C-alpha positions as CSV (number, residue, x, y, z in Angstrom):
1,X,2.8,159.9,92.6
2,X,4.0,157.3,90.9
3,X,7.8,157.4,89.7
4,X,7.9,158.4,85.9
5,X,8.7,155.3,83.3
6,X,11.6,155.4,81.2
7,X,12.2,154.5,77.7
8,X,15.5,153.8,76.0
9,X,15.8,153.9,72.8
10,X,18.3,152.3,70.3
11,X,19.4,149.5,72.3
12,X,21.4,147.4,70.1
13,X,23.2,144.9,71.9
14,X,22.8,142.3,74.4
15,X,24.8,144.0,76.8
16,X,23.6,147.0,76.7
17,X,20.1,145.4,77.0
18,X,20.1,143.8,79.8
19,X,22.0,146.7,81.6
20,X,19.4,148.7,81.2
21,X,16.9,145.9,82.6
22,X,18.9,145.5,85.5
23,X,18.8,149.2,85.8
24,X,15.1,149.2,85.7
25,X,14.3,150.3,82.4
26,X,10.3,150.4,81.3
27,X,10.6,150.3,77.5
28,X,13.2,149.5,75.5
29,X,13.4,150.9,71.5
30,X,14.1,149.3,68.6
31,X,15.2,151.6,65.7
32,X,14.2,149.9,62.0
33,X,15.6,153.3,60.7
34,X,18.3,152.6,58.4
35,X,19.8,156.0,58.5
36,X,20.6,156.0,61.9
37,X,23.4,155.0,64.1
38,X,21.0,152.8,66.3
39,X,19.6,150.9,63.3
40,X,19.5,146.7,64.1
41,X,17.5,144.1,61.8
42,X,14.8,142.9,62.3
43,X,16.9,140.0,63.1
44,X,18.8,141.1,65.6
45,X,15.2,142.9,67.1
46,X,14.0,139.5,67.5
47,X,16.9,138.3,69.2
48,X,17.2,141.1,71.9
49,X,13.6,140.8,72.3
50,X,14.0,137.3,73.2
51,X,16.2,138.4,76.2
52,X,13.4,140.5,77.4
53,X,11.1,139.9,80.6
54,X,7.8,140.7,80.4
55,X,8.0,143.6,82.5
56,X,9.5,145.8,79.8
57,X,8.0,146.5,76.9
58,X,9.6,146.3,73.5
59,X,8.9,149.2,71.3
60,X,9.4,149.3,67.1
61,X,10.8,152.9,65.7
62,X,9.3,153.2,62.6
63,X,9.7,155.8,59.8
64,X,7.4,156.2,56.9
65,X,7.4,152.5,57.2
66,X,5.5,150.3,54.7
67,X,2.7,147.4,55.7
68,X,5.2,144.5,54.0
69,X,8.1,145.6,56.4
70,X,5.4,146.2,58.8
71,X,4.0,143.0,59.2
72,X,7.6,141.0,59.0
73,X,8.6,142.9,61.9
74,X,5.3,142.3,64.2
75,X,5.8,138.7,63.2
76,X,9.6,138.5,64.6
77,X,9.8,140.7,66.7
78,X,6.2,141.1,68.3
79,X,6.9,144.8,70.0
80,X,4.6,146.0,72.5
81,X,4.1,149.3,71.0
82,X,4.7,151.2,67.7
83,X,6.8,154.1,67.7
84,X,5.6,156.5,64.5
85,X,8.6,158.5,64.4
86,X,8.2,160.0,60.5
87,X,5.6,162.1,58.5
88,X,2.4,159.7,59.1
89,X,-0.9,161.3,58.6
90,X,-3.5,160.9,61.0
91,X,-5.1,158.6,58.5
92,X,-2.2,156.7,58.3
93,X,-1.5,156.3,62.4
94,X,-5.4,155.2,62.6
95,X,-4.9,152.7,59.3
96,X,-1.7,151.6,61.2
97,X,-3.6,151.0,64.6
98,X,-5.9,148.9,63.3
99,X,-3.6,146.9,60.5
100,X,-1.7,145.4,63.4
101,X,-4.1,145.8,66.4
102,X,-1.0,146.9,68.1
103,X,-1.2,150.4,70.7
104,X,0.3,153.4,68.6
105,X,3.0,156.1,69.8
106,X,3.0,158.9,67.6
107,X,6.3,161.6,67.7
108,X,5.3,165.2,67.0
109,X,8.4,167.6,66.7
110,X,7.9,170.8,68.6
111,X,9.5,174.5,68.1
112,X,6.7,176.2,68.7
113,X,3.1,176.9,70.0
114,X,1.7,175.8,66.8
115,X,3.3,172.3,67.0
116,X,1.9,171.6,69.9
117,X,-2.0,172.9,69.1
118,X,-1.0,170.0,66.3
119,X,-1.4,167.5,68.8
120,X,-5.2,168.0,68.5
121,X,-5.2,166.0,65.0
122,X,-3.7,163.0,66.6
123,X,-5.0,162.5,70.2
124,X,-8.1,160.7,68.8
125,X,-5.9,158.4,66.6
126,X,-2.5,157.5,68.6
127,X,-2.7,155.5,72.3
128,X,0.3,157.5,73.3
129,X,1.9,161.0,71.9
130,X,5.6,161.5,72.3
131,X,6.9,165.3,72.3
132,X,10.4,165.3,70.6
133,X,12.3,168.2,69.5
134,X,12.1,170.0,66.2
135,X,15.4,169.9,64.1
136,X,16.3,173.3,62.9
137,X,16.6,174.3,59.1
138,X,20.2,174.3,59.7
139,X,20.3,170.7,60.3
140,X,18.9,169.5,56.9
141,X,20.4,165.6,57.3
142,X,18.7,165.9,61.0
143,X,17.8,162.0,61.8
144,X,14.0,161.6,63.2
145,X,15.0,161.8,67.3
146,X,18.1,160.9,68.9
147,X,19.7,164.7,67.9
148,X,20.8,165.7,71.0
149,X,18.0,168.5,70.6
150,X,16.0,169.8,73.0
151,X,12.8,172.2,73.3
152,X,11.4,175.0,75.1
153,X,9.6,172.7,77.9
154,X,7.2,175.4,78.7
155,X,5.4,175.0,76.0
156,X,3.6,172.3,77.5
157,X,3.9,172.8,80.7
158,X,-0.2,173.1,80.7
159,X,-0.9,170.6,78.3
160,X,-4.2,168.4,78.9
161,X,-4.7,165.5,76.8
162,X,-6.6,162.5,76.5
163,X,-4.1,160.2,76.1
164,X,-0.8,159.6,78.0
165,X,2.4,161.3,76.5
166,X,6.2,161.0,76.7
167,X,8.8,163.6,76.3
168,X,11.8,163.2,74.4
169,X,14.3,165.7,73.0
170,X,18.0,166.4,74.3
171,X,17.5,164.5,78.2
172,X,20.3,163.3,79.5
173,X,21.0,162.1,83.1
174,X,22.3,165.9,84.0
175,X,18.9,167.3,82.8
176,X,16.0,165.0,83.3
177,X,14.9,165.2,86.8
178,X,14.3,169.1,86.0
179,X,12.4,168.0,82.7
180,X,10.2,165.8,84.8
181,X,9.8,168.6,86.9
182,X,8.7,171.8,84.5
183,X,6.9,169.4,82.4
184,X,5.2,166.6,84.7
185,X,5.9,164.3,82.2
186,X,5.2,161.0,83.5
187,X,7.3,159.2,81.2
188,X,10.8,160.1,79.5
189,X,12.8,158.9,76.6
190,X,16.2,159.3,75.8
191,X,18.5,158.2,73.4
192,X,21.7,159.8,72.5
193,X,21.8,161.4,76.4
194,X,23.0,158.0,77.2
195,X,25.9,157.1,74.6
196,X,29.6,157.8,74.6
197,X,29.2,157.8,70.8
198,X,25.9,157.9,68.2
199,X,24.7,154.5,68.9
200,X,26.8,153.3,71.6
201,X,25.3,153.1,74.7
202,X,26.8,154.0,77.8
203,X,25.9,151.6,81.0
204,X,26.8,154.1,83.5
205,X,24.9,157.2,82.1
206,X,22.1,154.4,81.3
207,X,22.1,153.7,85.0
208,X,22.4,157.5,86.2
209,X,19.3,158.5,84.2
210,X,17.2,155.6,85.2
211,X,18.0,156.9,88.6
212,X,18.0,160.3,88.1
213,X,14.5,159.7,86.2
214,X,12.9,157.5,89.0
215,X,14.1,160.0,92.0
C-alpha cells in the first residue's frame, strides 16, 4: 500500500516552507482568505511558489472567490490545485474548473451522515473531495478550516467514491496515524495541528506529523 500523501495548509514563510519540503510534504496550501491568521497575499504566495520543487503541488485555498481574483492569482502563483473552501455550489465548482482548466478540490464540512450523503452532489464535478469538520453553531466566527476540530471518523469509514478524497479536521502528530487506519484515508491535510500559535507553523510538529502519517 502506498504511503499516504500529506498536505500542510497555511504556510507563509520561506523557512517553514523549506522545512515542510525537507520533511517530505506532498501538497502545500496557500490561504487566500483575509480573515484567516494564515492568510497570504498573492505576491507572497508567488514568492513562495518559486521556491517549490516540481514534486510538491501548490494548492490555492479559496473561499467564495470571484473570477477576477482567481484569474490574477493563477497567473501569478500558478497553483497545481484549487481548494474551494466556501459555499460554492456544484455549478460554481464546475464553472471554476472549466474556466481555469485546473483540477479542483471541494471541501465538505462533516458533522452527520447527512453531510456525508451530500458528497454525491459534488462527486461528478470535483476532481477531489476533502472532508473537514463542520464547526458547531456555538462557534459563529469559526474559520473555514483550521479550527482544530475533528469529526466522527466512522461516518466515512466505509465510503466509496469515484474520486480521490482527503481527510482534514483536527489532525495532529498524535492522532493522524489512527485517523488513517480508521478511515482508510490515502491523503491527509493539517493546519492548526502543526502550529505553536494561530498561523505560526512549528517545524518540529510538521516533521512529526509527516513522519506519523507516512509511517
